[in-house]
N, C-alpha and C positions, 0 to 999 in steps of 0.2 A: 420605566426601568430605572432603578437606582444604580448603585455602584455594581460593576461586574463582580460575580462571585467566583472565587477560586474553586475549581473542581478537584477534590482530593483523590478520588479513586479511579480516575481515567487519565489517559494521555493520548496524544495524537501521534501517529506514525505516518509520515508521508513517504510513499514509495515511488521513486523515479527510475525509469528505465535507463540502463547503461548501453553502451555500444553493442554488445552481443545481443541484447534484447531487440534493438532496432534492426540488426542484421537479420534476426529471425522474422521480424515483421515484414521486412522487404523481400524475404525469400518467397513469400506467398502473395505478393502484390499483383501478379498476373497482368502486367501491362499498365497498371495504374502508376501514378507518380510515386516515386520513392519517398519514404518518410525520413526526414532528417532528425538527428538526435535532439536538436533544440525543439522541433515540433512535437516530438513524442513526450517531451518533458514539460510542455507548456501548461497543461492542466492535470497535474498528477493526482493519483488516488491518495486519499487521506483516510486512515483507519483509526477509529476510536477504540482503544484497547484498555483492558482493566489493569489497575495497579493495586497490588496488595500492600497492606500496611507494613508487612515484614520485609518489603523489598524497596524501601524508599531510597536506598543508596544506588540501586540499579533498577529503576522503574521499568516495568514491562519486559525486562530481559528474559525472565523465565517463560512468560507467555509467548514471546517471539520465538524462543528456542523450540517450544512445543507446537507452534501453530504457523510457522513460516510457510508451509505448503498451502494453507488457505489463502494467504496474501498472494503467493505466486500464481495460484490457479485463477484468482480474480483478475490479476494483471493480464494473464494470457487470454482469458475469456473476453476481456474488454477489447482485444484486437481481433480474435478469431473464436467464435462460439463453437466451431467444429473441433472437438477434442482430438480428432485424428491428426490434426496439424500441430498439436502441442508436442514439445519434446517428451519422449517416452521415459527416459531415466532422469527424472527431476530430483535433484539432491539439494540439500541446504547449501552446499558449496556453490552449486550452479546458481541458486537464488542470489547468493551474495555476489557472484560474478556478473549476473544479469541486472541486478537491482541495487540502487542506493537507498538506504533507509535514513530518514531524518526524523529523529524522535524529539518530541516536544512535550515535556512533562508539566509545563505550566499551561493549563487550560482554563480559560475564563468563560463563564457562562454569562452572556450578555442579554439574555432573553427571559421574559416572564412566561413565555409559551412552553408547553410541554414538548419534550423530545418526541418526534414522530419517526416511525420506521416504515420502510418500503422494501420489498424484495427486488426492486428495479428490474 
């Protein structure tokens, strides 16, 4: 590998659970040890999202406004696959109250290998 290459059309959004999210996790723990906020934030989900050339001042903002529910559902599914346990009325406001977003618009590709995908 030579020098890392700057990726122009993608950014990384890290989604960390906040206290209300952890309270929801613990509501269904059924006798298991409670999850602490620090534990729930140890290995957060990171999402690679597209950035359009016309939104360089606010990278990813439009995509996040339109697709917040995808991120929220993935976060919920990581803790409980049973959708009947998920909050029924999920709103963008709830997502913002339950999750902290950390956006990183500087993404460097440090590999010669092609990007691989899996549906985990």
